Structures are given as structure tokens and as C-alpha cells.
C-alpha positions in Angstrom: 8.2 8.9 0.4 9.9 6.3 2.9 13.1 6.9 4.5 15.9 4.5 2.9 17.3 1.6 5.1 19.8 0.2 2.7 23.6 2.2 3.5 24.0 2.6 -0.1 20.7 4.7 -0.6 21.2 6.5 2.6 24.4 7.7 1.2 23.4 8.6 -2.0 20.1 10.5 -0.3 22.9 12.6 1.8 24.5 13.3 -1.8 21.6 15.1 -2.9 20.3 16.5 0.3 23.7 18.4 1.0 24.1 19.6 -2.5 20.1 20.5 -2.7 20.8 22.8 0.7 23.3 24.5 -1.0 21.9 25.2 -4.2 18.6 26.4 -2.6 19.7 28.3 0.4 16.8 30.6 -0.2 14.2 27.9 0.6 16.3 26.2 3.1 17.8 29.0 5.0 18.7 27.2 8.4 18.9 23.7 8.2 19.2 22.3 11.6 22.2 20.3 9.9 24.3 22.3 7.6 25.3 20.9 4.2 29.0 21.1 5.5 28.0 19.1 8.3 26.2 16.3 6.2 29.3 16.0 4.3 31.4 15.6 7.0 29.3 12.7 8.6 29.1 11.2 4.7 33.1 11.3 4.7 32.6 9.6 8.3 30.8 6.5 6.6 32.8 6.5 3.8 36.2 6.1 5.5 34.7 3.7 8.3 33.4 1.6 5.3 36.4 1.6 3.3 37.9 1.0 6.3 35.8 -2.1 7.2 37.1 -3.7 3.7 40.4 -3.0 4.1 41.2 -4.2 7.7 40.1 -7.9 7.8 41.8 -8.4 10.9 39.5 -5.8 12.9 36.4 -6.4 10.7 34.0 -6.5 13.5 35.2 -3.3 15.4 35.4 -1.4 11.9 31.7 -2.3 11.1 30.9 -1.1 14.3 32.5 2.2 13.5 30.5 2.1 10.1 27.3 1.5 11.7 27.5 4.2 14.2 28.3 6.3 11.5 25.9 5.3 9.2 23.1 5.9 12.0 24.5 9.3 13.1 24.0 10.1 9.5 20.7 8.9 9.1 19.4 10.6 12.3 21.0 13.8 10.6 19.1 13.7 7.2 15.7 12.7 9.0 16.3 15.8 11.0 17.1 18.0 7.8 14.5 16.6 6.1 11.8 17.0 8.9 12.9 20.8 8.7 12.6 20.6 5.0 9.2 19.6 4.5 8.1 22.6 7.2 10.1 25.0 5.3 8.4 24.7 2.0 4.9 23.1 3.1 3.3 25.8 1.1 5.3 24.6 -2.0 6.2 20.6 -1.6 7.4 20.6 -5.0 10.7 22.4 -3.9 11.6 19.1 -1.6 12.5 17.6 -5.0 15.5 19.6 -4.9 16.6 17.7 -2.0 16.0 14.5 -3.8 12.8 14.1 -1.5 9.3 13.6 -1.9 6.0 14.8 -0.4 4.5 12.4 2.0 1.5 10.9 0.6 -1.4 10.0 3.0 -3.1 7.3 2.8 -5.4 6.4 -0.6 -8.9 6.9 -0.2 -11.1 3.2 -0.6 -12.9 2.6 -3.6 -16.5 0.4 -3.5 -16.0 -2.8 -5.3 -16.8 -3.5 -9.0 -19.0 -5.8 -10.6 -18.7 -9.5 -9.5 -17.8 -11.4 -12.5 -18.7 -14.9 -14.1 -21.4 -16.0 -11.9 -22.6 -19.7 -12.0 -24.4 -22.4 -10.8 -21.8 -25.0 -10.2 -23.8 -28.0 -8.9 -27.4 -28.3 -7.8 -29.0 -30.9 -5.6 -32.7 -31.5 -4.3 -32.7 -28.5 -2.2 -29.4 -26.7 -2.5 -27.3 -25.2 -5.2 -23.6 -24.3 -5.0 -22.7 -20.6 -6.9 -19.2 -19.7 -7.5 -18.1 -16.5 -9.2 -15.0 -14.5 -10.0 -14.3 -10.9 -7.7 -14.3 -7.7 -9.4 -11.6 -6.2 -11.4 -12.5 -2.7 -10.9 -13.1 -1.1 -8.0 -11.8 -1.7 -4.2 -10.9 -4.6 -2.7 -14.1 -6.7 -1.5 -14.7 -7.3 1.9 -17.3 -10.4 1.6 -20.1 -11.1 -0.7 -24.0 -10.2 -0.3 -25.8 -13.2 -2.0 -29.3 -12.8 -2.7 -32.3 -14.9 -4.4 -35.6 -13.9 -6.0 -38.5 -16.5 -6.4 -40.0 -15.8 -10.0 -41.2 -12.4 -10.7 -40.9 -11.7 -6.5 -38.4 -9.2 -4.8 -34.9 -9.8 -4.4 -33.9 -11.1 -0.5 -30.9 -11.7 1.0 -30.1 -14.9 1.9 -26.2 -14.7 2.7 -22.9 -13.3 3.1 -19.8 -14.9 1.9 -16.2 -14.5 2.4 -14.8 -16.8 -0.4 -15.9 -17.0 -4.2 -18.1 -19.9 -3.3 -21.6 -20.6 -1.3 -23.5 -23.5 -0.9 -27.1 -22.4 -0.5 -29.1 -24.8 1.4 -32.9 -25.4 2.0 -33.5 -23.9 -1.3 -37.4 -23.8 -2.2 -38.4 -26.5 -4.9 -40.7 -26.2 -7.6 -40.4 -22.3 -8.2 -37.8 -20.8 -10.6 -34.7 -19.3 -8.6 -32.6 -16.5 -9.4 -29.3 -15.7 -8.2 -26.8 -12.8 -8.1 -24.0 -11.6 -6.1 -22.6 -8.3 -4.7 -19.3 -7.3 -3.7 -19.1 -5.1 -0.5 -16.2 -3.4 1.5 -16.2 -0.4 3.8 -16.6 1.8 1.2 -19.6 0.6 -0.2 -21.6 -1.7 -2.5 -20.5 -2.8 -6.2 -22.9 -3.5 -9.2 -25.0 -6.6 -8.9 -23.4 -9.7 -11.0 -25.4 -11.3 -14.0 -28.2 -13.4 -12.7 -28.3 -17.3 -13.2 -31.2 -19.4 -12.9 -32.4 -22.8 -11.6 -35.4 -25.0 -10.5 -35.3 -27.8 -8.1 
């Protein structure tokens, strides 16, 4: 959970943290900044904010005071939340009592799914243009691996593409050519696409 940046969100979080610290004193027995101190800091922000609206003639100075008070409140909240994360590290669900959630680690990358809708867009004497659509499942592709098979022979790699379109040049003539494409990323290789066939 990211610490908020907007003024209203910081103030709302301050209310939740102060209330949670008071109601869950057994779970959070010695916060670095007490609930009473948080409330006092919140009141300071509220007073400065009200003053900024009311005192148009001293607007710049009043906003500076409000910004300073908000920065102080935000720093205090972050200190208490770090303490709270440590205090209930064995039961992080308790952080919800402070209006806070456990920080999530980066999600694991999955291999991509199957490439879709492969087709031969155009062909010439010794070239073909292949197009396809990216997988709808799995992780995002990093590159695409293109394979070709001549007749009933083995599949062979003939190219890598970062796009969903590739010109395959210098292709043999007078033999059935089969093409397929795989999506690849750091987590692995997806299932092969359907096969398209042409004879040049």
C-alpha cells in the first residue's frame, strides 16, 4: 500500500491511524508518535488550512505554514506505520485497524500464453510477411520467436521479432513451408501458435 500524497488522503489516514492506535492499544502499545500527538498535528494542519482559505491577503505565508504542518503530519504517520508494521509483523491483518494494508511484493512474472491469429499477410518469390496477435493470457511477451519447417522436416528457428509482424526473406522455393510463432519473456516460452503454410 502506497503512502498517500494528496492532502485530503493524508488527513483521512491520520484520523484512522489515531483512532486505531487508541482502540488497539494492546496491539500497538508504544507507538513513536502517540494518538494524541497525531491528533494535535492533524488539528494544526486543519487550522492552517482554514487560515489559508480565510486569509487571502496572507495566502502565500499561510499556505507555507499549512504545507509545513502537513509535511510534519505525514512524517509522523510514516513513522508510526513503520512501527505498526513491525509490531504486528506476525499478524499483518491487524494493520487494517489503522486503515493500512500490508505492502505487497512484486508479482511473479508468468510465461506468455499462445500467440493468436497468425497469418501470411503477403508473399513474393522468396519472401513472406507473417502477422499475428499477442496472447491474451499469461505474462507480457518480451519477444516473439519465429520457426519454419520445410515439408515434414524438423522445426527450425529463423528469426526473432519485437513486433507482431515480420518479413521472412530468402525463403526456399518449390517446397511447402510451415510457419509458427512463440511468445517469449523472462519467465519462459508460451505455447506455439497455429501453423500457416505456403509454397513459393
